[in-house]
Rosetta silent file (secondary structure, phi, psi, omega in degrees, C-alpha in Angstrom):
SEQUENCE: XXXXXXXXXXXXXXXXXXXXXXXXXXXXXXXXXXXXXXXXXXXXXXXXXXXXXXXXXXXXXXXXXXXXXXXXXXXXXXXXXXXXXXXXXXXXXXXXXXXXXXXXXXXXXXXXXXXXXXXXXXXXXXXXXXXXXXXXXXXXXXXXXXXXXXXXXXXXXXXXXXXXXXXXXXXXXXXXXXXXXXXXXXXXXXXXXXXXXXXXXXXXXXXXXXXXXXXXXXXXXXXXXXXXXXXXXXXXXXXXXXXXXXXXXXXXXXXXXXXXXXXXXXXXXXXXXXXXXXXXXXXXXXXXXXXXXXXXXXXXXXXXXXX
SCORE:     score description
SCORE:     0.000 S_00000001
   1 L     0.000  -43.414 -179.747  -54.064  -43.664  -64.221 S_00000001
   2 H   -61.774  -39.572  179.756  -56.661  -46.138  -65.454 S_00000001
   3 H   -65.030  -37.406  179.505  -57.291  -47.247  -61.847 S_00000001
   4 H   -63.997  -46.357  179.325  -57.782  -43.617  -60.768 S_00000001
   5 H   -61.938  -38.742 -179.833  -60.385  -42.972  -63.492 S_00000001
   6 H   -64.209  -41.276  178.879  -62.181  -46.190  -62.571 S_00000001
   7 H   -63.592  -43.427  179.224  -62.311  -45.143  -58.902 S_00000001
   8 H   -62.542  -41.637 -179.298  -63.644  -41.708  -59.821 S_00000001
   9 H   -62.201  -42.838  178.402  -66.335  -43.232  -62.059 S_00000001
  10 H   -63.575  -41.386 -179.488  -67.506  -45.509  -59.254 S_00000001
  11 H   -64.015  -44.249  179.018  -67.570  -42.593  -56.816 S_00000001
  12 H   -62.427  -42.688  179.151  -69.578  -40.404  -59.197 S_00000001
  13 H   -62.735  -42.551  177.747  -72.042  -43.236  -59.821 S_00000001
  14 H   -63.417  -41.395  178.748  -72.438  -43.804  -56.094 S_00000001
  15 H   -61.312  -45.448  179.527  -72.931  -40.075  -55.549 S_00000001
  16 H   -63.761  -39.780  179.798  -75.593  -39.893  -58.239 S_00000001
  17 H   -64.716  -40.874  178.243  -77.311  -42.969  -56.837 S_00000001
  18 H   -65.768  -40.468  178.800  -77.400  -41.531  -53.332 S_00000001
  19 H   -62.849  -42.453  178.516  -78.764  -38.227  -54.578 S_00000001
  20 H   -64.030  -39.257  179.372  -81.473  -40.016  -56.506 S_00000001
  21 H   -65.512  -35.375 -176.853  -82.307  -42.117  -53.464 S_00000001
  22 H   -74.079  -34.733 -169.715  -82.524  -39.019  -51.289 S_00000001
  23 H  -114.154  -17.267 -177.806  -84.712  -36.907  -53.565 S_00000001
  24 L   -70.376  149.586  179.170  -86.578  -39.204  -55.946 S_00000001
  25 L   -84.745  127.429  175.969  -90.253  -39.847  -55.252 S_00000001
  26 L   -70.254  154.169  179.385  -91.111  -43.450  -54.356 S_00000001
  27 L   -70.948  145.604 -176.737  -93.905  -45.092  -56.258 S_00000001
  28 L   -78.036  152.435  168.049  -97.284  -45.006  -54.593 S_00000001
  29 L  -122.041  160.612 -174.809  -99.115  -47.952  -53.210 S_00000001
  30 L   -61.114  -32.858 -175.934 -102.833  -48.099  -52.546 S_00000001
  31 L   -77.657  -18.663 -175.509 -102.310  -48.175  -48.787 S_00000001
  32 L  -113.098   -9.179 -179.572 -100.127  -45.073  -48.666 S_00000001
  33 L   -74.657  125.899  178.650 -101.597  -42.816  -51.324 S_00000001
  34 L   -60.791  138.853 -177.149 -103.576  -39.928  -49.754 S_00000001
  35 L  -118.188  135.443  173.697 -107.257  -40.172  -50.621 S_00000001
  36 L   -74.313  128.945  179.737 -109.803  -37.387  -50.968 S_00000001
  37 L   -67.173  152.513 -179.341 -112.819  -38.241  -48.766 S_00000001
  38 L  -126.277  139.115 -179.702 -116.132  -38.770  -50.539 S_00000001
  39 L  -103.014  148.135  178.656 -119.635  -37.983  -49.321 S_00000001
  40 L   -81.093  -15.056  177.992 -122.751  -39.967  -50.157 S_00000001
  41 L  -148.263  157.418  179.898 -124.793  -36.769  -50.410 S_00000001
  42 L   -81.359  130.615 -176.525 -124.250  -33.068  -51.046 S_00000001
  43 L   -92.946   -3.816  179.652 -124.284  -30.960  -47.876 S_00000001
  44 L   135.217 -172.432 -179.348 -124.878  -27.597  -49.600 S_00000001
  45 E   -95.441  152.485 -175.150 -123.020  -24.862  -51.439 S_00000001
  46 E  -141.991  141.115  173.965 -119.666  -23.498  -50.321 S_00000001
  47 E  -109.727  133.400 -175.916 -117.498  -20.466  -51.051 S_00000001
  48 E  -105.304  128.859  179.624 -113.723  -20.876  -50.681 S_00000001
  49 E  -125.840  146.752  175.835 -111.580  -18.017  -49.394 S_00000001
  50 E   -81.260  145.645  179.436 -107.821  -17.760  -48.835 S_00000001
  51 L   -71.984  175.677 -175.511 -106.572  -17.071  -45.316 S_00000001
  52 L   -90.297  -21.839 -173.513 -104.805  -13.917  -44.196 S_00000001
  53 L   -73.932  -24.954  179.052 -101.441  -15.342  -43.095 S_00000001
  54 L    54.183   38.474  178.499 -100.359  -16.247  -46.667 S_00000001
  55 H   -62.066  -22.832 -179.542  -98.012  -18.921  -45.311 S_00000001
  56 H   -68.338  -23.619 -175.475  -98.078  -20.600  -48.711 S_00000001
  57 H   -69.655  -22.590 -179.471  -96.202  -17.692  -50.313 S_00000001
  58 H   -60.677  -35.176  179.223  -92.971  -18.555  -48.486 S_00000001
  59 H  -103.017   21.191  174.878  -92.564  -21.590  -50.729 S_00000001
  60 L    59.070   36.766  174.345  -93.855  -19.763  -53.792 S_00000001
  61 L   -92.626  153.542  175.774  -97.136  -21.673  -53.832 S_00000001
  62 L   -73.267  158.386  173.815 -100.328  -20.211  -55.206 S_00000001
  63 L   -53.696  145.313 -168.010 -103.155  -19.326  -52.778 S_00000001
  64 L   -77.500   -4.618 -176.716 -104.878  -22.596  -51.795 S_00000001
  65 H   -57.611  -40.064  179.272 -108.416  -21.771  -52.993 S_00000001
  66 H   -64.619  -40.398  177.264 -107.734  -23.346  -56.390 S_00000001
  67 H   -64.234  -46.525 -178.671 -106.395  -26.515  -54.796 S_00000001
  68 H   -64.679  -30.769  176.444 -109.344  -26.779  -52.387 S_00000001
  69 H   -59.762  -44.926  179.670 -111.771  -26.332  -55.281 S_00000001
  70 H   -64.138  -45.500 -178.816 -110.385  -29.500  -56.906 S_00000001
  71 H   -61.235  -46.744 -176.286 -110.454  -31.441  -53.623 S_00000001
  72 H   -68.188  -41.014  179.377 -114.020  -30.397  -52.752 S_00000001
  73 H   -63.954  -36.441  178.203 -115.384  -31.053  -56.224 S_00000001
  74 H   -71.643  -29.268 -178.216 -113.881  -34.538  -56.191 S_00000001
  75 H   -72.453  -28.795 -177.500 -115.294  -35.240  -52.728 S_00000001
  76 L    73.062   11.312 -177.666 -118.886  -34.503  -53.768 S_00000001
  77 L   -80.948  -30.147 -176.813 -119.567  -33.067  -50.297 S_00000001
  78 L  -139.633  161.053  168.681 -120.363  -29.517  -51.432 S_00000001
  79 E  -102.341  122.359 -176.838 -121.200  -27.500  -54.530 S_00000001
  80 E   -80.246  128.540  173.269 -118.613  -24.744  -55.011 S_00000001
  81 L  -108.456  139.093 -173.454 -119.971  -21.261  -55.744 S_00000001
  82 L   -82.392  129.883  175.972 -117.606  -18.713  -57.276 S_00000001
  83 L  -132.021   16.441 -179.021 -116.812  -15.559  -55.326 S_00000001
  84 L  -115.225 -132.419 -176.655 -113.513  -14.584  -56.942 S_00000001
  85 H   -63.182  -34.289  178.514 -112.380  -13.694  -60.451 S_00000001
  86 H   -62.482  -39.346  177.820 -115.036  -15.931  -61.978 S_00000001
  87 H   -66.532  -39.658  178.104 -117.789  -13.966  -60.255 S_00000001
  88 H   -58.904  -43.067  179.342 -116.270  -10.694  -61.456 S_00000001
  89 H   -66.378  -39.773  178.831 -116.378  -11.984  -65.042 S_00000001
  90 H   -64.492  -37.587  179.660 -119.951  -13.206  -64.573 S_00000001
  91 H   -67.054  -30.697  175.238 -121.013   -9.821  -63.226 S_00000001
  92 H   -65.428  -37.830  175.459 -119.648   -8.164  -66.367 S_00000001
  93 H   -64.217  -38.233  179.487 -121.949  -10.430  -68.385 S_00000001
  94 H   -68.224  -33.482  175.291 -124.824   -9.400  -66.147 S_00000001
  95 H   -63.918  -38.642  176.458 -123.972   -5.750  -66.724 S_00000001
  96 H   -63.864  -39.618  179.716 -124.270   -6.407  -70.448 S_00000001
  97 H   -65.137  -44.765 -178.879 -127.646   -8.041  -69.856 S_00000001
  98 H   -66.255  -24.559  178.055 -128.949   -5.154  -67.746 S_00000001
  99 L   -88.605    4.174  177.639 -127.810   -2.774  -70.482 S_00000001
 100 L    75.845   21.033 -175.793 -129.776   -4.678  -73.100 S_00000001
 101 L   -91.841  -15.492 -178.099 -126.660   -5.832  -74.956 S_00000001
 102 L   -87.010  158.970  179.828 -127.223   -9.608  -74.844 S_00000001
 103 L   -63.060  154.322  176.114 -129.297  -11.581  -77.330 S_00000001
 104 L   -62.648  143.278 -179.468 -132.958  -12.152  -76.671 S_00000001
 105 L    82.029    8.997  179.783 -133.657  -15.279  -74.681 S_00000001
 106 L   -68.549  -25.260  175.375 -130.302  -15.172  -72.867 S_00000001
 107 L    56.316   49.479  175.146 -132.169  -15.480  -69.551 S_00000001
 108 L  -118.256  122.529 -178.045 -129.571  -13.626  -67.470 S_00000001
 109 L  -171.287 -166.168 -175.878 -130.920  -11.458  -64.694 S_00000001
 110 L   -70.405  155.759  174.327 -131.556  -10.850  -61.023 S_00000001
 111 L    77.888   15.860 -176.979 -132.314  -13.583  -58.531 S_00000001
 112 L  -108.288  -17.242 -176.868 -130.264  -16.329  -60.223 S_00000001
 113 L   -74.607  127.934 -178.895 -127.017  -16.382  -58.192 S_00000001
 114 L   -75.278  136.117  178.046 -126.941  -19.283  -55.757 S_00000001
 115 L   -74.785  149.081  174.028 -126.304  -18.409  -52.124 S_00000001
 116 L   -85.419  127.302  174.594 -123.384  -19.973  -50.273 S_00000001
 117 L   -77.720  -32.196 -178.066 -124.481  -22.159  -47.365 S_00000001
 118 E  -134.378  153.868  170.033 -120.938  -22.258  -46.005 S_00000001
 119 E  -119.219  129.134 -179.353 -117.744  -20.207  -46.246 S_00000001
 120 E  -111.133  123.027  178.778 -114.439  -22.091  -46.064 S_00000001
 121 E  -106.111  120.373 -175.306 -111.277  -20.223  -45.006 S_00000001
 122 E  -111.489  134.669 -178.522 -108.054  -22.052  -45.938 S_00000001
 123 E  -147.132  154.288  171.326 -104.642  -21.248  -44.498 S_00000001
 124 E  -106.156  112.035 -173.299 -101.119  -22.608  -44.114 S_00000001
 125 E   -92.775  -26.270  179.077 -100.167  -21.959  -40.512 S_00000001
 126 E  -164.575  142.673  174.742  -96.725  -23.583  -40.380 S_00000001
 127 E  -155.037  152.901 -173.904  -94.448  -25.586  -42.583 S_00000001
 128 E  -129.058  149.698 -178.606  -90.883  -26.776  -42.440 S_00000001
 129 E  -143.359   85.583 -173.391  -88.318  -27.569  -45.093 S_00000001
 130 E  -113.863  157.153  174.234  -85.237  -29.178  -43.580 S_00000001
 131 E  -139.185  142.671  177.175  -82.390  -31.325  -44.863 S_00000001
 132 E  -139.679  148.915 -178.433  -79.801  -33.353  -42.949 S_00000001
 133 E   -63.754  135.737  179.325  -76.890  -35.491  -44.098 S_00000001
 134 L   -79.453  149.696 -177.830  -77.711  -39.166  -44.430 S_00000001
 135 H   -62.813  -40.260 -179.901  -75.677  -41.693  -42.440 S_00000001
 136 H   -64.299  -43.794  179.738  -74.871  -43.727  -45.549 S_00000001
 137 H   -62.426  -42.231 -179.496  -73.677  -40.634  -47.408 S_00000001
 138 H   -64.296  -41.909 -179.221  -71.517  -39.519  -44.482 S_00000001
 139 H   -64.347  -44.849 -179.136  -69.944  -42.962  -44.123 S_00000001
 140 H   -65.848  -37.527  177.875  -69.186  -43.268  -47.825 S_00000001
 141 H   -61.842  -36.308  178.998  -67.768  -39.763  -47.874 S_00000001
 142 H   -68.367  -33.964  179.783  -65.399  -40.725  -45.084 S_00000001
 143 H   -69.032  -45.996 -176.454  -64.210  -43.793  -46.997 S_00000001
 144 H   -74.111  -44.075  178.341  -63.561  -41.943  -50.258 S_00000001
 145 L    74.083  179.344  178.791  -62.204  -38.792  -48.632 S_00000001
 146 H    68.552 -168.053 -178.733  -61.088  -35.639  -50.352 S_00000001
 147 H   -63.250  -42.926  179.896  -63.320  -33.071  -52.078 S_00000001
 148 H   -64.709  -38.901  177.170  -65.502  -35.714  -53.739 S_00000001
 149 H   -62.276  -35.426  177.456  -65.937  -37.478  -50.411 S_00000001
 150 H   -65.339  -39.003  178.731  -67.151  -34.207  -48.907 S_00000001
 151 H   -64.522  -45.794 -179.280  -69.778  -33.837  -51.626 S_00000001
 152 H   -65.303  -40.101 -179.827  -71.038  -37.388  -51.119 S_00000001
 153 H   -66.048  -22.439  179.944  -71.056  -36.967  -47.353 S_00000001
 154 L   -85.588   -3.157  179.294  -73.230  -33.865  -47.701 S_00000001
 155 L   -63.603  125.284 -176.693  -75.995  -35.728  -49.496 S_00000001
 156 E  -116.378  164.227  175.972  -79.094  -35.322  -47.277 S_00000001
 157 E  -110.630  117.083 -174.218  -82.520  -36.822  -46.995 S_00000001
 158 E   -69.748  138.728  172.052  -85.216  -34.140  -46.928 S_00000001
 159 E  -123.657  104.335 -175.269  -87.760  -34.095  -44.116 S_00000001
 160 E  -115.726  132.826  179.774  -90.563  -31.700  -45.014 S_00000001
 161 E  -127.806  160.379  178.501  -93.665  -31.074  -42.942 S_00000001
 162 E  -149.084  145.701  174.200  -96.701  -28.828  -43.296 S_00000001
 163 E  -126.849  133.259 -178.891  -99.588  -27.707  -41.098 S_00000001
 164 E  -131.363  160.725  174.232 -102.798  -26.261  -42.502 S_00000001
 165 E  -131.424  146.382  171.564 -106.127  -25.068  -41.138 S_00000001
 166 E  -126.597  126.367  177.467 -109.642  -25.038  -42.547 S_00000001
 167 E  -115.566  119.648 -177.203 -112.335  -22.913  -40.885 S_00000001
 168 E  -107.940  127.055 -178.807 -115.926  -23.631  -41.926 S_00000001
 169 E  -122.511  130.491  173.840 -118.659  -21.098  -41.145 S_00000001
 170 E   -75.702  119.442 -173.950 -122.408  -21.550  -41.569 S_00000001
 171 L   -61.081  -37.734 -174.593 -123.551  -18.413  -43.417 S_00000001
 172 L   -78.165  -44.894 -175.724 -126.985  -18.325  -41.771 S_00000001
 173 L   -98.334  -12.626 -174.983 -126.142  -19.090  -38.170 S_00000001
 174 L    62.134   12.840  172.740 -122.433  -17.981  -38.260 S_00000001
 175 L   -65.876  138.656 -173.435 -121.586  -21.175  -36.341 S_00000001
 176 E  -142.813  149.184  170.387 -117.993  -22.065  -37.114 S_00000001
 177 E  -148.304  158.046 -176.094 -115.392  -24.720  -36.405 S_00000001
 178 E  -127.130  150.860  174.629 -111.835  -25.321  -37.561 S_00000001
 179 E  -128.101  151.083 -179.774 -109.698  -28.369  -38.282 S_00000001
 180 E  -116.230  132.098  177.991 -105.930  -28.680  -38.521 S_00000001
 181 E  -109.483  144.649  179.611 -104.150  -30.872  -41.035 S_00000001
 182 E  -133.031  145.537  177.910 -100.629  -32.219  -40.732 S_00000001
 183 E  -155.647  149.754  171.824  -98.389  -34.021  -43.190 S_00000001
 184 E  -142.394  148.796 -177.134  -94.786  -35.031  -43.655 S_00000001
 185 L   -75.549    3.839  173.138  -93.152  -36.707  -46.602 S_00000001
 186 L   -98.065   -2.897 -178.458  -91.966  -39.507  -44.312 S_00000001
 187 L   -97.465  -10.309 -175.827  -95.557  -40.537  -43.529 S_00000001
 188 L  -154.849  165.092  172.201  -96.650  -41.469  -47.020 S_00000001
 189 L  -127.758  162.401  179.406  -95.511  -42.294  -50.524 S_00000001
 190 L  -154.205  171.208  177.464  -97.019  -41.425  -53.851 S_00000001
 191 L  -128.742   58.436 -178.206  -96.537  -41.761  -57.569 S_00000001
 192 L   103.185 -137.659 -176.232  -97.253  -38.265  -58.841 S_00000001
 193 L  -113.277   29.309 -178.172 -100.640  -36.595  -58.378 S_00000001
 194 H   -59.070  -28.307 -178.499 -102.787  -39.707  -58.574 S_00000001
 195 H   -69.944  -12.393  173.719 -104.413  -38.861  -55.251 S_00000001
 196 H   -96.362    7.464  173.854 -106.054  -35.879  -56.979 S_00000001
 197 L    60.760   30.971  179.791 -107.603  -38.159  -59.550 S_00000001
 198 L    83.161    1.084 -179.000 -106.103  -36.293  -62.488 S_00000001
 199 L   -89.915   10.636 -176.633 -107.550  -32.984  -61.247 S_00000001
 200 L   -85.163   -2.744 -178.829 -104.156  -31.548  -60.402 S_00000001
 201 L   -59.806  131.525  177.721 -103.568  -29.965  -63.806 S_00000001
 202 L    85.055    3.809 -179.611 -102.833  -26.269  -63.489 S_00000001
 203 L   -90.229    0.073  172.220 -102.150  -26.406  -59.727 S_00000001
 204 L    58.176 -126.677 -173.958  -98.491  -25.590  -60.247 S_00000001
 205 H   -59.266  -18.984  179.936  -96.332  -25.969  -57.153 S_00000001
 206 H   -71.706  -20.415 -178.344  -98.931  -28.047  -55.325 S_00000001
 207 H  -118.790  -17.076 -177.089  -98.352  -30.987  -57.647 S_00000001
 208 H  -116.684   13.094  171.917  -94.864  -30.557  -59.088 S_00000001
 209 L  -129.588  153.299 -178.293  -92.843  -29.655  -55.978 S_00000001
 210 H   -62.710  -51.208 -177.380  -92.127  -31.722  -52.880 S_00000001
 211 H   -66.299  -31.594  177.299  -93.298  -29.139  -50.329 S_00000001
 212 H   -63.807  -40.435  178.513  -96.361  -28.422  -52.472 S_00000001
 213 H   -67.875  -36.966  178.268  -97.385  -32.070  -52.341 S_00000001
 214 H   -64.731  -43.632  177.862  -96.839  -32.137  -48.570 S_00000001
 215 H   -62.847  -39.107  178.257  -99.059  -29.058  -48.148 S_00000001
 216 H   -59.037  -46.622 -179.820 -101.666  -30.683  -50.391 S_00000001
 217 H   -64.909  -36.515  177.086 -101.783  -33.777  -48.192 S_00000001
 218 H   -62.889  -39.583  176.871 -102.050  -31.580  -45.085 S_00000001
 219 H   -66.131  -40.251  178.458 -105.083  -29.850  -46.626 S_00000001
 220 H   -63.722  -37.198  177.577 -106.635  -33.228  -47.478 S_00000001
 221 H   -62.558  -47.134  179.314 -106.035  -34.287  -43.875 S_00000001
 222 H   -63.963  -39.445 -179.426 -107.786  -31.159  -42.546 S_00000001
 223 H   -68.007  -37.757  177.495 -110.653  -31.569  -45.019 S_00000001
 224 H   -62.678  -42.854  177.061 -111.114  -35.226  -44.054 S_00000001
 225 H   -62.857  -40.519 -179.443 -111.373  -34.239  -40.403 S_00000001
 226 H   -62.781  -45.411  178.893 -113.849  -31.501  -41.286 S_00000001
 227 H   -63.556  -38.918  177.867 -116.095  -33.885  -43.222 S_00000001
 228 H   -63.241  -39.242  178.204 -115.923  -36.386  -40.367 S_00000001
 229 H   -66.719  -38.696  175.710 -117.031  -33.700  -37.912 S_00000001
 230 H   -64.549  -32.955  178.716 -119.920  -32.802  -40.152 S_00000001
 231 H   -67.241  -28.930  177.776 -120.787  -36.495  -40.244 S_00000001
 232 H   -70.271  -31.998  178.558 -121.066  -36.506  -36.448 S_00000001
 233 L   -77.523  175.091  178.506 -123.619  -33.717  -36.687 S_00000001
 234 L   -79.654  104.261 -179.685 -127.108  -34.156  -38.118 S_00000001
 235 L  -108.527   23.175  179.204 -126.542  -34.015  -41.873 S_00000001
 236 L   -72.611  -15.619  177.118 -129.925  -35.481  -42.807 S_00000001
 237 L  -127.276  160.603  177.901 -130.911  -32.022  -44.027 S_00000001
 238 L   -76.845  167.762  179.209 -129.031  -29.330  -45.903 S_00000001
 239 H   -61.124  -36.815 -179.527 -127.742  -26.181  -44.227 S_00000001
 240 H   -65.378  -40.828 -178.590 -130.562  -24.178  -45.801 S_00000001
 241 H   -75.595  -31.703 -176.492 -133.237  -26.504  -44.437 S_00000001
 242 H   -78.236  -23.044 -177.091 -131.624  -26.872  -41.011 S_00000001
 243 L   -72.412  151.511  175.808 -131.267  -23.134  -40.402 S_00000001
 244 L   -60.092  151.777  176.765 -134.034  -21.214  -38.605 S_00000001
 245 L   -61.730  140.653 -179.647 -136.555  -19.480  -40.843 S_00000001
 246 L   -70.614  158.411 -178.264 -135.512  -15.962  -41.688 S_00000001
 247 E   -79.596  152.358  175.839 -137.371  -13.013  -40.192 S_00000001
 248 E  -126.729  159.425  175.751 -140.063  -11.047  -42.040 S_00000001
 249 E  -122.705  147.753  176.998 -141.571   -7.591  -41.520 S_00000001
 250 E   -77.615  137.632 -179.524 -145.132   -6.456  -42.040 S_00000001
 251 L   -85.859  -15.994  176.781 -145.542   -3.971  -44.892 S_00000001
 252 L  -158.091  168.720  177.954 -148.658   -2.433  -43.296 S_00000001
 253 L   -59.552  130.835 -176.485 -150.775   -2.811  -40.189 S_00000001
 254 E  -150.349  146.743 -178.458 -152.261   -6.310  -40.226 S_00000001
 255 E   -79.927  146.481  170.147 -154.009   -8.577  -37.694 S_00000001
 256 E   -97.639  114.959 -170.319 -152.436  -11.644  -36.149 S_00000001
 257 E  -107.092  161.460 -175.847 -155.226  -14.225  -36.180 S_00000001
 258 E   -75.734  -19.250  177.794 -155.881  -17.442  -34.288 S_00000001
 259 E  -152.993  165.975 -179.474 -156.240  -19.501  -37.492 S_00000001
 260 L   -69.763  150.766  177.252 -155.716  -19.245  -41.237 S_00000001
 261 L    62.078   29.683  177.698 -158.341  -17.535  -43.397 S_00000001
 262 E   134.178 -149.959 -178.534 -159.899  -15.783  -40.448 S_00000001
 263 E    92.997  179.401 -176.912 -160.436  -16.505  -36.761 S_00000001
 264 E   -68.417  142.395  175.762 -160.048  -14.359  -33.700 S_00000001
 265 E   -80.327  115.387  179.906 -157.741  -11.342  -33.836 S_00000001
 266 E   -84.254  -34.101 -178.734 -154.991  -11.995  -31.306 S_00000001
 267 E  -166.981  145.713  173.411 -153.125   -8.776  -31.904 S_00000001
 268 E   -93.490  111.949 -179.249 -152.953   -5.957  -34.440 S_00000001
 269 E   -81.247  128.637  177.813 -149.419   -5.894  -35.788 S_00000001
 270 L   -74.254  164.127  174.750 -148.174   -2.410  -36.736 S_00000001
 271 L   -61.515  135.085 -179.633 -146.383   -1.755  -40.014 S_00000001
 272 L    88.393    3.908  178.791 -142.746   -2.811  -39.749 S_00000001
 273 L   -70.087  142.735  179.964 -143.366   -5.426  -37.034 S_00000001
 274 E   -93.375  131.894  176.869 -140.936   -8.381  -37.101 S_00000001
 275 E  -132.015  158.679 -175.987 -142.365  -11.908  -37.234 S_00000001
 276 E  -124.986  107.699 -178.664 -140.747  -15.330  -37.469 S_00000001
 277 E   -64.057  141.738  176.736 -142.442  -17.960  -39.697 S_00000001
 278 E   -86.052  -14.578 -175.618 -142.673  -21.489  -38.289 S_00000001
 279 E   101.389  -13.367  178.715 -142.746  -23.016  -41.773 S_00000001
 280 E   -84.739  130.956 -176.378 -146.427  -24.039  -41.515 S_00000001
 281 E  -137.976  149.488  171.010 -148.569  -22.603  -44.313 S_00000001
 282 E  -137.379  100.565 -176.324 -152.130  -22.754  -45.591 S_00000001
 283 L    63.035 -125.148 -179.819 -152.470  -21.026  -48.928 S_00000001
 284 L   -87.344    1.529 -177.251 -151.456  -17.382  -48.492 S_00000001
 285 E   -99.820  133.602  179.944 -151.536  -17.657  -44.681 S_00000001
 286 E  -116.308  138.225  172.833 -148.362  -18.242  -42.662 S_00000001
 287 E   -83.023  125.544 -174.214 -148.078  -19.329  -39.056 S_00000001
 288 E  -135.929  167.387  171.942 -145.709  -16.888  -37.327 S_00000001
 289 E  -125.492  132.073  179.497 -144.461  -15.761  -33.922 S_00000001
 290 E   -89.045 -176.468 -175.300 -144.029  -12.061  -33.142 S_00000001
 291 L   -70.696  -12.913  176.018 -141.371  -10.480  -30.935 S_00000001
 292 L  -100.006   14.808  179.732 -143.607  -10.892  -27.863 S_00000001
 293 L    66.525   20.417  171.643 -143.916  -14.652  -28.485 S_00000001
 294 L   -79.432  132.432 -177.297 -147.517  -14.324  -29.657 S_00000001
 295 E  -114.529  133.097 -179.912 -148.232  -17.086  -32.178 S_00000001
 296 E  -171.968 -160.928 -174.955 -150.834  -16.876  -34.898 S_00000001
 297 E  -117.222  139.716  179.845 -151.540  -16.537  -38.601 S_00000001
 298 E  -132.772  143.452  176.512 -150.732  -13.646  -40.957 S_00000001
 299 E   -72.491  127.781 -177.058 -151.570  -13.107  -44.616 S_00000001
 300 H   -63.762  -19.558  178.824 -148.364  -13.387  -46.660 S_00000001
 301 H   -60.171  -23.349 -174.638 -149.493  -10.482  -48.849 S_00000001
 302 H  -107.826   23.627  179.368 -148.491   -8.165  -46.011 S_00000001
 303 E  -123.920  148.519  171.698 -145.029   -9.612  -45.349 S_00000001
 304 E  -144.075  151.298 -177.773 -141.596   -8.979  -46.825 S_00000001
 305 E   -59.926  135.856  175.130 -138.180  -10.392  -45.911 S_00000001
 306 L   -76.893  137.191 -178.582 -136.355   -8.440  -43.210 S_00000001
 307 L   -89.198    0.000    0.000 -132.938   -7.207  -44.364 S_00000001
């Protein structure tokens, strides 16, 4: 009887050890811990939106916008502008201001909300969550035999993968490109959420579940590719500076002149004519091009932004 109990104790210990080996997280090393990319300069403001497929919901993960906010803020590549619940709350404060309910000197009003230079659409396009019996567990189960041997033989080693996409759109030009991120828990090790630099608090399933961590790494992979692609482009200027000048309309009939502060009249522009500023200015005079490619100078007093 004593020998039987001893055998059972050894079997249970082996079973527990195999289960721990199969499911426990290995400690991270510097070479294998996923790293958020970092930019040497800010490329502009960005609004983060969740994708339409909602692939994250299958594993009971929250929409990824909150996760991407942490990643982007740590990268220093963009300034995040709020377009979700935070904006709704801010607009309620603005309603109070417009109704005269806020204290004097609150300085809340029109024209203060920062425009988004980019819109980022985040999605989980595919992910897998499989388990298969480990060879060691199966062999040991065969040696022990019986019901307990069957339990030990069924111990599996999880192989979880995730695929994500990030689509970045320039608000002004509507130019867009997408990157795909991939991750599997056999490609890296970690020791908790250190790769988020302590910013993982409140991210729920993305930091305290296995598949959530795999999806997180897939998003970091896609974001790293996206930043690298932006690095290939000319990032010496911000999106606002690189975009073409916006169009303006004349508020009344006004002459298009050959030089600032006077000069020959090249054409009389009717009210409502569309012109495109070149960016060159002299006082109140702007150098513009009209829709017929005539180039000249117009007094800014007679221009307003085209909607």
